[in-house]
A tleap script that builds the chain and sets N, CA, C and O, in Angstrom:
source leaprc.protein.ff14SB
mol = sequence {
  NMET ASN GLN ILE LYS LYS ILE PHE ILE ALA
  GLN HIE ALA THR ALA THR CYS CYS ARG GLY
  CYS LEU TYR LYS TRP HIE LYS ILE PRO LYS
  GLY ILE GLU LEU ASN GLU GLU GLN LYS ASP
  TYR ILE VAL ASN VAL ILE MET ALA TRP ILE
  ASP ARG GLU ILE LYS ASN CASN
}
set mol.1.N position { 15.889 -7.856 11.765 }
set mol.1.CA position { 15.879 -6.917 11.354 }
set mol.1.C position { 14.248 -6.521 11.972 }
set mol.1.O position { 13.194 -7.151 12.072 }
set mol.2.N position { 14.693 -5.148 12.305 }
set mol.2.CA position { 12.888 -4.723 12.938 }
set mol.2.C position { 11.238 -4.823 12.175 }
set mol.2.O position { 10.972 -4.878 10.975 }
set mol.3.N position { 10.477 -4.820 13.138 }
set mol.3.CA position { 8.998 -4.887 12.297 }
set mol.3.C position { 8.889 -4.056 11.178 }
set mol.3.O position { 8.442 -4.443 10.098 }
set mol.4.N position { 9.474 -2.389 11.519 }
set mol.4.CA position { 8.871 -1.953 10.677 }
set mol.4.C position { 9.636 -1.361 9.249 }
set mol.4.O position { 9.148 -0.441 8.593 }
set mol.5.N position { 11.113 -2.157 8.833 }
set mol.5.CA position { 11.564 -2.274 7.930 }
set mol.5.C position { 11.141 -3.494 7.695 }
set mol.5.O position { 11.922 -4.003 6.891 }
set mol.6.N position { 10.362 -4.175 7.966 }
set mol.6.CA position { 9.459 -5.586 7.262 }
set mol.6.C position { 8.540 -5.313 6.613 }
set mol.6.O position { 8.229 -5.697 5.486 }
set mol.7.N position { 7.952 -4.484 7.439 }
set mol.7.CA position { 6.702 -3.675 7.121 }
set mol.7.C position { 6.791 -3.022 5.217 }
set mol.7.O position { 6.166 -3.168 4.167 }
set mol.8.N position { 7.941 -2.312 5.718 }
set mol.8.CA position { 8.427 -1.205 4.204 }
set mol.8.C position { 9.127 -2.185 3.234 }
set mol.8.O position { 9.741 -1.565 2.366 }
set mol.9.N position { 9.207 -3.338 3.136 }
set mol.9.CA position { 10.123 -4.847 2.699 }
set mol.9.C position { 8.969 -5.046 2.081 }
set mol.9.O position { 9.034 -5.141 0.855 }
set mol.10.N position { 7.828 -5.145 2.634 }
set mol.10.CA position { 6.062 -5.943 2.146 }
set mol.10.C position { 5.633 -4.937 1.096 }
set mol.10.O position { 5.394 -5.020 -0.109 }
set mol.11.N position { 5.622 -4.109 1.849 }
set mol.11.CA position { 4.608 -2.813 0.748 }
set mol.11.C position { 5.347 -2.836 -0.670 }
set mol.11.O position { 4.662 -3.104 -1.657 }
set mol.12.N position { 6.541 -2.600 -0.803 }
set mol.12.CA position { 7.698 -2.206 -1.736 }
set mol.12.C position { 6.852 -3.999 -2.734 }
set mol.12.O position { 5.969 -4.185 -3.571 }
set mol.13.N position { 7.757 -4.821 -1.998 }
set mol.13.CA position { 7.128 -6.228 -2.955 }
set mol.13.C position { 5.973 -6.479 -3.233 }
set mol.13.O position { 5.511 -7.407 -3.897 }
set mol.14.N position { 5.495 -5.662 -2.733 }
set mol.14.CA position { 3.617 -6.063 -3.004 }
set mol.14.C position { 3.121 -4.691 -4.241 }
set mol.14.O position { 2.254 -4.457 -5.083 }
set mol.15.N position { 4.069 -4.213 -3.768 }
set mol.15.CA position { 3.409 -2.419 -4.701 }
set mol.15.C position { 2.477 -2.234 -4.234 }
set mol.15.O position { 1.429 -2.387 -4.862 }
set mol.16.N position { 2.496 -1.875 -3.084 }
set mol.16.CA position { 1.704 -0.912 -2.135 }
set mol.16.C position { 2.500 -0.065 -1.476 }
set mol.16.O position { 2.664 -0.219 -0.266 }
set mol.17.N position { 2.927 0.642 -1.948 }
set mol.17.CA position { 4.229 1.382 -1.397 }
set mol.17.C position { 3.607 2.882 -1.509 }
set mol.17.O position { 4.101 3.510 -0.572 }
set mol.18.N position { 2.861 3.603 -2.145 }
set mol.18.CA position { 2.710 4.370 -2.963 }
set mol.18.C position { 1.272 4.923 -3.744 }
set mol.18.O position { 0.801 4.073 -4.499 }
set mol.19.N position { 0.791 5.739 -3.701 }
set mol.19.CA position { -0.704 5.811 -4.362 }
set mol.19.C position { -0.110 5.957 -6.343 }
set mol.19.O position { -0.808 6.097 -7.347 }
set mol.20.N position { 1.626 5.827 -6.180 }
set mol.20.CA position { 1.302 5.769 -7.834 }
set mol.20.C position { 1.900 4.023 -8.015 }
set mol.20.O position { 1.995 3.641 -9.181 }
set mol.21.N position { 2.196 3.245 -7.162 }
set mol.21.CA position { 1.901 2.298 -7.516 }
set mol.21.C position { 0.921 1.513 -7.619 }
set mol.21.O position { 0.803 0.753 -8.580 }
set mol.22.N position { -0.187 1.599 -6.348 }
set mol.22.CA position { -1.581 1.388 -5.944 }
set mol.22.C position { -2.399 1.210 -7.398 }
set mol.22.O position { -3.185 0.309 -7.694 }
set mol.23.N position { -1.939 2.427 -8.268 }
set mol.23.CA position { -2.412 2.627 -9.739 }
set mol.23.C position { -2.117 1.991 -10.542 }
set mol.23.O position { -2.994 1.466 -11.228 }
set mol.24.N position { -0.590 1.733 -10.839 }
set mol.24.CA position { -0.030 1.015 -11.998 }
set mol.24.C position { -0.143 -0.496 -11.666 }
set mol.24.O position { -0.378 -1.439 -12.421 }
set mol.25.N position { 0.150 -0.462 -9.977 }
set mol.25.CA position { -0.060 -2.099 -10.466 }
set mol.25.C position { -1.277 -2.880 -9.579 }
set mol.25.O position { -1.122 -4.051 -9.231 }
set mol.26.N position { -2.379 -2.191 -9.282 }
set mol.26.CA position { -3.470 -2.796 -8.778 }
set mol.26.C position { -4.670 -2.144 -9.181 }
set mol.26.O position { -5.730 -2.757 -9.057 }
set mol.27.N position { -4.657 -0.912 -9.677 }
set mol.27.CA position { -5.262 -0.107 -10.481 }
set mol.27.C position { -6.365 0.546 -9.636 }
set mol.27.O position { -7.513 0.756 -10.029 }
set mol.28.N position { -5.876 0.838 -8.437 }
set mol.28.CA position { -6.381 1.593 -7.538 }
set mol.28.C position { -6.527 3.282 -7.768 }
set mol.28.O position { -5.511 3.437 -8.446 }
set mol.29.N position { -6.946 4.248 -7.685 }
set mol.29.CA position { -7.204 5.089 -8.633 }
set mol.29.C position { -6.421 6.416 -7.322 }
set mol.29.O position { -6.268 6.402 -6.101 }
set mol.30.N position { -6.090 7.461 -8.480 }
set mol.30.CA position { -4.965 7.700 -7.421 }
set mol.30.C position { -6.000 9.462 -6.671 }
set mol.30.O position { -7.154 9.618 -7.072 }
set mol.31.N position { -5.668 10.049 -6.122 }
set mol.31.CA position { -6.482 11.431 -6.002 }
set mol.31.C position { -7.698 11.387 -5.451 }
set mol.31.O position { -8.592 12.106 -5.898 }
set mol.32.N position { -7.978 10.271 -4.070 }
set mol.32.CA position { -9.774 10.076 -3.679 }
set mol.32.C position { -8.714 9.246 -2.472 }
set mol.32.O position { -7.598 8.730 -2.414 }
set mol.33.N position { -9.854 9.512 -1.642 }
set mol.33.CA position { -9.304 8.778 -0.170 }
set mol.33.C position { -9.419 7.565 -0.307 }
set mol.33.O position { -10.389 7.490 -1.062 }
set mol.34.N position { -8.999 6.255 -0.033 }
set mol.34.CA position { -9.287 4.872 0.028 }
set mol.34.C position { -10.203 4.523 0.938 }
set mol.34.O position { -10.221 5.021 2.064 }
set mol.35.N position { -11.168 3.504 0.469 }
set mol.35.CA position { -12.606 3.408 0.757 }
set mol.35.C position { -11.828 2.099 1.879 }
set mol.35.O position { -10.640 2.095 2.200 }
set mol.36.N position { -12.694 1.249 2.240 }
set mol.36.CA position { -12.485 0.274 2.993 }
set mol.36.C position { -12.147 -0.816 2.534 }
set mol.36.O position { -11.331 -1.598 3.022 }
set mol.37.N position { -12.831 -0.944 1.450 }
set mol.37.CA position { -12.915 -2.267 0.331 }
set mol.37.C position { -11.219 -2.637 -0.013 }
set mol.37.O position { -10.479 -3.605 0.158 }
set mol.38.N position { -11.092 -1.131 -0.649 }
set mol.38.CA position { -9.556 -0.941 -0.786 }
set mol.38.C position { -8.660 -0.972 -0.196 }
set mol.38.O position { -7.583 -1.395 -0.618 }
set mol.39.N position { -8.936 -0.375 1.349 }
set mol.39.CA position { -7.755 -0.597 2.804 }
set mol.39.C position { -7.633 -2.182 3.186 }
set mol.39.O position { -6.509 -2.577 3.495 }
set mol.40.N position { -8.475 -2.911 3.186 }
set mol.40.CA position { -8.784 -4.746 2.943 }
set mol.40.C position { -8.245 -5.206 2.253 }
set mol.40.O position { -7.629 -6.243 2.497 }
set mol.41.N position { -8.254 -4.539 0.929 }
set mol.41.CA position { -7.133 -5.083 -0.463 }
set mol.41.C position { -5.699 -5.355 -0.024 }
set mol.41.O position { -4.952 -6.334 -0.026 }
set mol.42.N position { -5.621 -3.949 0.394 }
set mol.42.CA position { -4.150 -3.302 0.997 }
set mol.42.C position { -3.228 -4.558 1.573 }
set mol.42.O position { -2.200 -5.182 1.310 }
set mol.43.N position { -4.477 -4.484 2.691 }
set mol.43.CA position { -3.708 -5.327 4.062 }
set mol.43.C position { -3.610 -6.182 3.527 }
set mol.43.O position { -2.457 -6.433 3.176 }
set mol.44.N position { -4.933 -7.376 3.032 }
set mol.44.CA position { -4.947 -8.890 2.474 }
set mol.44.C position { -3.373 -9.301 1.642 }
set mol.44.O position { -2.626 -10.259 1.838 }
set mol.45.N position { -3.235 -7.927 0.478 }
set mol.45.CA position { -2.143 -8.302 -0.068 }
set mol.45.C position { -0.594 -8.583 0.370 }
set mol.45.O position { 0.248 -9.419 0.042 }
set mol.46.N position { -0.634 -7.374 1.355 }
set mol.46.CA position { 0.925 -7.296 2.462 }
set mol.46.C position { 0.973 -8.500 3.337 }
set mol.46.O position { 2.099 -8.880 3.659 }
set mol.47.N position { -0.164 -9.238 3.824 }
set mol.47.CA position { 0.234 -10.113 4.877 }
set mol.47.C position { -0.248 -11.558 3.739 }
set mol.47.O position { -0.092 -12.724 4.101 }
set mol.48.N position { -0.702 -11.259 2.669 }
set mol.48.CA position { -0.343 -12.807 1.885 }
set mol.48.C position { 1.018 -12.894 1.875 }
set mol.48.O position { 1.629 -13.896 2.247 }
set mol.49.N position { 1.590 -11.757 1.413 }
set mol.49.CA position { 3.325 -11.805 0.889 }
set mol.49.C position { 4.024 -12.225 2.094 }
set mol.49.O position { 4.818 -13.165 2.066 }
set mol.50.N position { 3.717 -11.452 3.337 }
set mol.50.CA position { 4.068 -11.844 5.077 }
set mol.50.C position { 4.188 -13.082 5.144 }
set mol.50.O position { 5.148 -13.661 5.652 }
set mol.51.N position { 3.195 -13.615 4.623 }
set mol.51.CA position { 2.867 -15.507 5.482 }
set mol.51.C position { 3.746 -16.226 4.073 }
set mol.51.O position { 4.120 -17.385 4.247 }
set mol.52.N position { 3.987 -15.742 3.068 }
set mol.52.CA position { 4.654 -16.845 1.928 }
set mol.52.C position { 6.123 -16.498 2.824 }
set mol.52.O position { 6.930 -17.382 3.111 }
set mol.53.N position { 6.272 -15.235 3.151 }
set mol.53.CA position { 7.977 -15.145 3.716 }
set mol.53.C position { 8.045 -15.712 4.628 }
set mol.53.O position { 8.931 -16.545 4.436 }
set mol.54.N position { 7.469 -15.871 6.045 }
set mol.54.CA position { 7.441 -16.973 6.983 }
set mol.54.C position { 7.406 -18.213 6.306 }
set mol.54.O position { 8.333 -18.972 6.589 }
set mol.55.N position { 6.332 -18.727 5.245 }
set mol.55.CA position { 6.494 -20.277 5.146 }
set mol.55.C position { 7.927 -20.245 4.326 }
set mol.55.O position { 8.329 -21.298 3.832 }
set mol.56.N position { 8.373 -19.539 4.242 }
set mol.56.CA position { 9.861 -19.490 2.591 }
set mol.56.C position { 11.050 -19.935 3.764 }
set mol.56.O position { 11.845 -20.782 3.357 }
set mol.57.N position { 11.240 -19.472 5.115 }
set mol.57.CA position { 12.040 -19.306 5.902 }
set mol.57.C position { 12.089 -19.978 6.793 }
set mol.57.O position { 12.955 -19.803 7.650 }
savepdb mol mol.pdb
quit
């Protein structure tokens, strides 16, 4: 599986794939630019999921 597909799966598994999911699951408001804290949070959520996947495989 290529790296792009892995990130795509991680984004969907963590509900960080779109602004709708970010709002529904993480309460990050739609319609405003993401700030650095929000961006860091999103990256950390994705990386935590990837780390768990690596450990489980």
